[in-house]
Short mmCIF file of the C-alpha atoms (twelve columns), coordinates in Angstrom:
data_MODEL
# 
_entry.id   MODEL 
# 
loop_
_atom_site.group_PDB 
_atom_site.id 
_atom_site.type_symbol 
_atom_site.label_atom_id 
_atom_site.label_alt_id 
_atom_site.label_comp_id 
_atom_site.label_asym_id 
_atom_site.label_seq_id 
_atom_site.Cartn_x 
_atom_site.Cartn_y 
_atom_site.Cartn_z 
_atom_site.pdbx_PDB_model_num 
ATOM 1   C CA . MET A 1   73.620  102.731 82.316  1 
ATOM 2   C CA . THR A 2   76.158  101.000 84.544  1 
ATOM 3   C CA . LEU A 3   79.743  102.154 85.115  1 
ATOM 4   C CA . TYR A 4   81.271  99.606  82.727  1 
ATOM 5   C CA . GLY A 5   78.434  100.123 80.240  1 
ATOM 6   C CA . ASN A 6   79.439  103.802 80.176  1 
ATOM 7   C CA . LEU A 7   83.114  102.889 79.876  1 
ATOM 8   C CA . LEU A 8   82.664  100.459 76.972  1 
ATOM 9   C CA . GLY A 9   79.579  101.789 75.200  1 
ATOM 10  C CA . ALA A 10  78.425  99.444  72.421  1 
ATOM 11  C CA . ARG A 11  81.472  97.201  73.033  1 
ATOM 12  C CA . PHE A 12  79.891  96.101  76.348  1 
ATOM 13  C CA . GLU A 13  77.669  93.651  74.439  1 
ATOM 14  C CA . ALA A 14  80.791  91.908  73.040  1 
ATOM 15  C CA . LEU A 15  81.802  90.722  76.520  1 
ATOM 16  C CA . PRO A 16  81.116  87.103  77.563  1 
ATOM 17  C CA . ALA A 17  77.782  86.684  79.392  1 
ATOM 18  C CA . GLN A 18  79.300  86.206  82.879  1 
ATOM 19  C CA . VAL A 19  81.592  89.232  82.446  1 
ATOM 20  C CA . ARG A 20  78.593  91.338  81.372  1 
ATOM 21  C CA . ALA A 21  76.614  90.066  84.382  1 
ATOM 22  C CA . PHE A 22  79.516  90.880  86.710  1 
ATOM 23  C CA . HIS A 23  79.835  94.442  85.376  1 
ATOM 24  C CA . ASN A 24  76.094  95.124  85.189  1 
ATOM 25  C CA . PRO A 25  75.065  95.469  88.849  1 
ATOM 26  C CA . VAL A 26  71.491  96.331  89.669  1 
ATOM 27  C CA . GLY A 27  71.827  97.576  93.208  1 
ATOM 28  C CA . VAL A 28  74.325  95.929  95.534  1 
ATOM 29  C CA . THR A 29  75.717  92.664  94.149  1 
ATOM 30  C CA . ARG A 30  77.792  89.985  95.851  1 
ATOM 31  C CA . TRP A 31  80.045  87.413  94.228  1 
ATOM 32  C CA . ALA A 32  81.903  84.540  95.909  1 
ATOM 33  C CA . GLY A 33  84.575  82.092  94.852  1 
ATOM 34  C CA . LYS A 34  88.200  81.133  95.370  1 
ATOM 35  C CA . ALA A 35  91.541  82.610  94.355  1 
ATOM 36  C CA . LYS A 36  95.139  81.487  94.103  1 
ATOM 37  C CA . VAL A 37  97.250  84.321  95.526  1 
ATOM 38  C CA . ARG A 38  100.985 84.917  95.245  1 
ATOM 39  C CA . ARG A 39  103.040 87.809  96.623  1 
ATOM 40  C CA . GLY A 40  106.364 89.159  95.458  1 
ATOM 41  C CA . HIS A 41  109.431 88.453  97.597  1 
ATOM 42  C CA . HIS A 42  111.144 91.851  97.458  1 
ATOM 43  C CA . PRO A 43  110.865 93.672  100.825 1 
ATOM 44  C CA . LEU A 44  109.237 96.655  99.074  1 
ATOM 45  C CA . ALA A 45  106.719 94.311  97.450  1 
ATOM 46  C CA . ARG A 46  105.765 92.966  100.886 1 
ATOM 47  C CA . LEU A 47  105.467 96.527  102.235 1 
ATOM 48  C CA . THR A 48  103.299 97.550  99.280  1 
ATOM 49  C CA . CYS A 49  101.011 94.560  99.883  1 
ATOM 50  C CA . ARG A 50  100.558 95.546  103.528 1 
ATOM 51  C CA . MET A 51  99.972  99.230  102.690 1 
ATOM 52  C CA . PHE A 52  97.220  98.505  100.168 1 
ATOM 53  C CA . GLY A 53  95.660  95.498  101.872 1 
ATOM 54  C CA . PHE A 54  96.562  92.996  99.166  1 
ATOM 55  C CA . PRO A 55  95.769  89.425  100.222 1 
ATOM 56  C CA . SER A 56  98.108  86.881  101.793 1 
ATOM 57  C CA . GLU A 57  99.319  83.918  99.759  1 
ATOM 58  C CA . GLY A 58  97.206  80.799  99.390  1 
ATOM 59  C CA . ASP A 59  96.077  78.236  96.848  1 
ATOM 60  C CA . ALA A 60  92.301  78.299  97.472  1 
ATOM 61  C CA . VAL A 61  91.682  81.553  99.333  1 
ATOM 62  C CA . PRO A 62  87.941  82.194  99.900  1 
ATOM 63  C CA . LEU A 63  86.985  85.402  98.109  1 
ATOM 64  C CA . THR A 64  83.870  87.539  98.245  1 
ATOM 65  C CA . LEU A 65  83.388  90.719  96.277  1 
ATOM 66  C CA . THR A 66  80.589  93.152  97.002  1 
ATOM 67  C CA . VAL A 67  79.941  95.836  94.383  1 
ATOM 68  C CA . THR A 68  77.907  98.838  95.525  1 
ATOM 69  C CA . PRO A 69  76.790  101.448 92.969  1 
ATOM 70  C CA . LEU A 70  77.553  104.990 94.202  1 
ATOM 71  C CA . ASN A 71  76.002  107.768 92.131  1 
ATOM 72  C CA . GLY A 72  77.905  107.059 88.898  1 
ATOM 73  C CA . ALA A 73  80.737  105.142 90.598  1 
ATOM 74  C CA . GLU A 74  81.155  101.699 92.173  1 
ATOM 75  C CA . ARG A 75  82.615  100.681 95.509  1 
ATOM 76  C CA . TRP A 76  84.379  97.313  95.393  1 
ATOM 77  C CA . ASP A 77  84.878  95.517  98.715  1 
ATOM 78  C CA . ARG A 78  87.055  92.426  98.156  1 
ATOM 79  C CA . SER A 79  87.440  90.004  101.054 1 
ATOM 80  C CA . PHE A 80  90.278  87.521  100.599 1 
ATOM 81  C CA . GLY A 81  90.029  85.062  103.480 1 
ATOM 82  C CA . GLY A 82  88.449  87.749  105.671 1 
ATOM 83  C CA . VAL A 83  90.962  90.520  104.836 1 
ATOM 84  C CA . VAL A 84  89.093  93.355  103.104 1 
ATOM 85  C CA . MET A 85  90.562  95.530  100.367 1 
ATOM 86  C CA . SER A 86  88.289  98.347  99.189  1 
ATOM 87  C CA . SER A 87  88.421  100.700 96.249  1 
ATOM 88  C CA . VAL A 88  86.128  103.025 94.343  1 
ATOM 89  C CA . GLN A 89  85.960  103.018 90.552  1 
ATOM 90  C CA . ARG A 90  84.625  105.759 88.305  1 
ATOM 91  C CA . VAL A 91  84.805  106.705 84.643  1 
ATOM 92  C CA . ARG A 92  85.977  110.038 83.285  1 
ATOM 93  C CA . GLN A 93  86.403  110.759 79.569  1 
ATOM 94  C CA . GLY A 94  86.690  107.083 78.596  1 
ATOM 95  C CA . THR A 95  89.212  106.296 81.340  1 
ATOM 96  C CA . LEU A 96  88.538  104.002 84.311  1 
ATOM 97  C CA . ILE A 97  89.899  105.506 87.521  1 
ATOM 98  C CA . GLU A 98  90.397  103.275 90.548  1 
ATOM 99  C CA . HIS A 99  90.757  105.055 93.900  1 
ATOM 100 C CA . LEU A 100 92.834  103.065 96.407  1 
ATOM 101 C CA . GLY A 101 93.056  105.403 99.390  1 
ATOM 102 C CA . PRO A 102 95.208  108.377 98.307  1 
ATOM 103 C CA . MET A 103 96.304  106.561 95.087  1 
ATOM 104 C CA . ARG A 104 94.560  106.857 91.741  1 
ATOM 105 C CA . ILE A 105 95.217  104.384 88.941  1 
ATOM 106 C CA . TYR A 106 94.046  105.475 85.466  1 
ATOM 107 C CA . MET A 107 93.224  102.625 83.082  1 
ATOM 108 C CA . THR A 108 91.979  102.111 79.566  1 
ATOM 109 C CA . PRO A 109 89.764  99.140  78.586  1 
ATOM 110 C CA . VAL A 110 90.884  96.418  76.165  1 
ATOM 111 C CA . ILE A 111 88.741  93.641  74.664  1 
ATOM 112 C CA . LYS A 112 90.578  90.830  72.846  1 
ATOM 113 C CA . GLY A 113 88.507  87.853  71.836  1 
ATOM 114 C CA . ASN A 114 86.643  86.620  74.914  1 
ATOM 115 C CA . ARG A 115 88.897  88.510  77.363  1 
ATOM 116 C CA . PHE A 116 88.340  91.909  78.932  1 
ATOM 117 C CA . SER A 117 91.211  93.745  80.587  1 
ATOM 118 C CA . VAL A 118 92.268  97.191  81.727  1 
ATOM 119 C CA . LYS A 119 95.693  98.675  81.005  1 
ATOM 120 C CA . PRO A 120 97.225  101.191 83.442  1 
ATOM 121 C CA . VAL A 121 98.000  104.455 81.646  1 
ATOM 122 C CA . GLY A 122 98.750  106.769 84.598  1 
ATOM 123 C CA . TRP A 123 98.770  107.158 88.346  1 
ATOM 124 C CA . SER A 124 98.729  109.824 91.023  1 
ATOM 125 C CA . PHE A 125 99.127  110.241 94.767  1 
ATOM 126 C CA . LEU A 126 97.024  112.849 96.603  1 
ATOM 127 C CA . GLY A 127 96.113  114.258 93.190  1 
ATOM 128 C CA . LEU A 128 99.738  114.749 92.107  1 
ATOM 129 C CA . PRO A 129 100.776 112.844 88.951  1 
ATOM 130 C CA . LEU A 130 103.552 110.309 89.523  1 
ATOM 131 C CA . PRO A 131 106.304 109.432 87.013  1 
ATOM 132 C CA . SER A 132 105.155 106.907 84.428  1 
ATOM 133 C CA . VAL A 133 108.573 105.228 84.505  1 
ATOM 134 C CA . LEU A 134 107.786 104.050 88.056  1 
ATOM 135 C CA . MET A 135 104.136 103.147 87.376  1 
ATOM 136 C CA . PRO A 136 102.955 99.665  88.332  1 
ATOM 137 C CA . THR A 137 102.200 97.286  85.480  1 
ATOM 138 C CA . SER A 138 99.205  95.008  85.465  1 
ATOM 139 C CA . GLU A 139 98.684  91.938  83.360  1 
ATOM 140 C CA . ASN A 140 95.026  91.148  83.879  1 
ATOM 141 C CA . TYR A 141 91.934  89.766  82.264  1 
ATOM 142 C CA . GLU A 142 88.386  88.658  82.939  1 
ATOM 143 C CA . THR A 143 86.578  85.976  80.968  1 
ATOM 144 C CA . GLU A 144 83.998  83.208  81.233  1 
ATOM 145 C CA . VAL A 145 84.923  79.538  81.689  1 
ATOM 146 C CA . ASP A 146 82.282  76.842  82.257  1 
ATOM 147 C CA . ASN A 147 79.615  79.502  82.898  1 
ATOM 148 C CA . ARG A 148 81.721  81.125  85.664  1 
ATOM 149 C CA . PHE A 149 83.326  84.542  85.856  1 
ATOM 150 C CA . HIS A 150 87.124  84.027  85.855  1 
ATOM 151 C CA . PHE A 151 89.818  86.611  86.590  1 
ATOM 152 C CA . ASP A 152 93.606  86.766  86.499  1 
ATOM 153 C CA . VAL A 153 95.512  89.778  87.873  1 
ATOM 154 C CA . ALA A 154 99.293  90.227  88.197  1 
ATOM 155 C CA . ILE A 155 100.740 93.517  89.471  1 
ATOM 156 C CA . ALA A 156 104.445 94.385  89.312  1 
ATOM 157 C CA . MET A 157 106.576 97.507  89.692  1 
ATOM 158 C CA . PRO A 158 109.793 98.589  88.009  1 
ATOM 159 C CA . LEU A 159 112.885 97.933  90.138  1 
ATOM 160 C CA . ILE A 160 110.830 95.800  92.579  1 
ATOM 161 C CA . GLY A 161 109.306 93.102  90.373  1 
ATOM 162 C CA . PRO A 162 106.132 91.174  91.244  1 
ATOM 163 C CA . ILE A 163 103.917 92.722  93.920  1 
ATOM 164 C CA . VAL A 164 100.895 90.411  93.969  1 
ATOM 165 C CA . SER A 165 98.976  88.115  91.656  1 
ATOM 166 C CA . TYR A 166 95.605  86.518  92.136  1 
ATOM 167 C CA . ARG A 167 93.467  84.402  89.862  1 
ATOM 168 C CA . GLY A 168 90.338  82.402  90.294  1 
ATOM 169 C CA . TYR A 169 86.608  82.471  89.813  1 
ATOM 170 C CA . LEU A 170 83.498  84.139  91.205  1 
ATOM 171 C CA . GLU A 171 79.824  83.199  91.128  1 
ATOM 172 C CA . ALA A 172 76.847  85.496  91.732  1 
ATOM 173 C CA . GLN A 173 75.292  85.255  95.222  1 
ATOM 174 C CA . ASP A 174 71.920  86.335  96.546  1 
ATOM 175 C CA . VAL A 175 72.151  89.606  98.452  1 
# 
């Protein structure tokens, strides 16, 4: 079973077809599309974007995403206009954990109607839990529109405000 199949169990089948296809990789998969990207204006938001490799602003930024299964985990290599941001995702006890360098973001899955999202429920740095009062928030969802995989992600932090948002579409590519 795939990573997201393990995370969602029987609920996986409730996802729209393109979202299921996206989260059901058989070997290495590649997706391509475009994204509208916005960054926060606070100096700490800009610094955070640089530290984690979040994309630069643009209205139709070319995006490719390569998902590589890794022994029960997945490596996600996102290329926004040629700038690569990589992470590794795994599931532990019903929680999705995204590894972004020394950061870990712990998320729980949510399905509402035809939208799938993940809600941050904890975070850590170098394995040390960080205060939840300072934890980034993420308004996000994935869905299907006109037979395309669509996504919308907005990340913000207390005291700083918006960090980055990106939304757009992806289509499966031959690998």
